[in-house]
N, C-alpha and C positions, 0 to 999 in steps of 0.2 A: 435410921436410913443412912446409907453410905453416901457421902458427899464427894463429888469430883472437884479437884482443884482447878481453878480457872482464873484467867485474867479477864478484866472488864475493860473494853475500849471506851474510854471516857472522853467525850468532846467538851464537857463542861455545860452542855445545854440540856434542853427539855427531854428529848427522846432518850438520851443516855440516862437521865435521872429517873424517868418512868420505867425504863427497862430494868435498871438496877433495883428499883423499888420492888418490882415483881420477882426478880431473882432472889432478893433477900427474904421476901415473904414465903417463897416456895421452898427455900432451904435445900435445894438439890446440889448447889455449888458452894464451895468455899472460895470466896474471892480473895486472892492473895494481893492483887495490886489493881489500881485504876491506871490504865496505860493511856498516855496522852502524847501526841506529837506536838513539839514546840519549835517554833522558828528560832534558830540559834542566833540569827543576826539581831532580831528585835526582842528576844526573850519573852515572846508572847505565844499563846496557843495558836497553832496553825489555823489559818482561815478565819477563826473567830476574832482574833486580835486581842484577846483578853490577857491581861498582865499575869505573869508567872506567880506573883504574890497571891492573887485571887484563886489561882488553881491550888496553891498550897493550902489556903484557907478552906477550900472545899474538902480536900483530903482530910484535914484535921477535924472538921465538923461532921464528916461522914464516918470517920474512924477507920478508913482503909488507906494504906500507903499509896502515894502517887509514884508511878514510874514514868519518867519523861524519856521520850525518844527524840533526840535532837535532829532536826532536818535543816539543810541549807535553805536560803530564801526562796529559790525557784528550782527545786530538784527536777531532774529529768526522770522519766519513768524508770530508766535503768538504775539511776542512783537511789530513787525511792525504794524500789524493790530490793536492792542490795542492802540498804540500811535496815529495812524492816526484817529481812531474812536473818541478818546477823543478830539483831536484837531478839527475834523470836527463838532462834536456836539457843541463845543464852538463857532465855526464860524457860525453855523446854528442859533444861538441866535440873530444874526445881520440881520435876515430876508434875508439871501442869499438863492437863489433858484437853482443856477447852479454852476457847477465846470467844467472848460474848460481845454482841453488837446491838445497837439500838435501831438498826435499819428496819424499814417497814415494807417497802414494796419494789425496790429497784433490783430487778432480777439479775442484770449484768453485774452489778456491784456485789451481790451475794455470791454469784458464781466466781468472780474474781477473788473474793476473800476466801472462799472454800478451797479453791485451787492453790492459793499461796500458803494457806495453813497446812494443807495436805503435804506440801513439800517439806515441812518441818515437823510433821507428826502430830499436829493439833487438829481438833475438830471445832467447827463453828457452831454457835448457838445464837438464835434470833428470837428473843422473848416476845417481841411486838409484831412478828412477821404476819403480813396480810390482814392486819386489823384495820378497820376503817379509821382514817386519820381525823375525821371530825369527832368521832367518839373518843379517840385517844386524847386529843387536846382538851376536850371537855372533862375527861376523867382526870387528866393532869391537874387542871384548875380545881376541880371539885375535891381532890385529895389534899388540897392546901399548898401545893407547890407554887412558888413564886419565881418568875424568871424575867430577865431584862433582855430586850432585843438589842443586840450589839452590832449587827451587821445585816445588810440586805442588798440585793441586786438592784442597782440604780435603774435598770431598764424596766423593772417591774414595780418598784416601790420607791416612794419619795423619802427625803431625809427626815420627814416628820415621824416615820415609823421607828427609827432607831432611837434608843433612849426611853422607850415606852415599856411598861410592864405588859406582858402577854396575859390579858384577861379577856372577858367576854365582849367588852367594848372594842378591844383591839381586833377580835375576830370579826366583828360586824363591819369594821373598816377595811378589812383585807380585800384587795382586788379579786375578782372572780377567777382569774387565771393563776392565782397563787394557792398552793396547797396549804391547808390549815396547820399542818405540821412543818411546812417548808421542806418537805421531803425531797424536792428537786433542787435543793440548795438555794431557794429564794431568800431565806433569812436564817440567821443563827442567833442563839440566845445564851445567856449565862444564868444558871439557876442559883439562887441565893437563899432559898428557904424551902421547907417542906418536910415531909415525914421521915426522910432519910438523914436529915441534919439534926445535930444536937442543939445548935444555935444558929440564928440567921447570920449571914455574912454581911459585914458592913462595908459600904462604899459610897462614893459620891459620883455623880455624873460629871464627866469631863467634856472636852470639846468634841464636836462632830467634824468628821473629815470625809473627803471623797478621794478614793484611790482607784487607779486604773491598773490592771494587770494584764500581762500577756497570758493567753490561755495556756495553762500548764498541760504537760503531757502525762499527768498522773491520773489514775482511775478514781476520780472524785465526783460525787454527785452534784457538787456545786457547778460543775462545768458541763454537765450532761446536756447534749443537744444544742450547744452553743456554737454557731458556725463562725463567729468572728475571731480574729486573732487576739483581740483584747476585749476586756469588759470591765465595767465600773461597779464599785461597791460603796455604799454609805456605811460609815462606822461611827459608833459612839464610844469614846473611851470611858472606862470605869476606873476610878481611883480609890485604892484601899484607904480606909480610915482606921 
């Protein structure tokens, strides 16, 4: 079977990991890189706040090279689009045809991604699209994946949710207005073990912090339907060992 060359948009979290698992199982794509946006000021994964060293460890244990796209701390929509377009045009020189995402049901985000990729001659692929999020998160757990909650919206979830492993007890504790996959940006995770990893990634829990941000003007599901000019997040730092 002929494989298409593709990049995989890697957030470091659970939806990315499950989507990548299915892509690797199906063998329709040759994944050349895991592409991750990194906050250039703090040297951490954008929004998730995970240290760059742990991202490197994920790439090593998965066996696929990481390609980092560096973003300023608070990019405007114009800056974000310009940086992404420049990087995707560079990627497209390598005869890549597809860009793969772990998105599940946000129609406007999918449309945005498809339109931006079309500008640079790439096609989007969504392995988890329209699947039930309760089924997805239980499949993720049952497959043996392990993920740590590193960030959550303070207006919806308390500080006790960060620094926890996402397991079935965690799901029982979730507020009813929070999607079980956090698809509306309610929480974010760092995957450290599972069937796509050769070895588990080792780390220790660091301090918990609260941070407040001005609502960015980028097309990010974390800020979907948020009317306020700023919003708060609880974070738990993960320290490589």
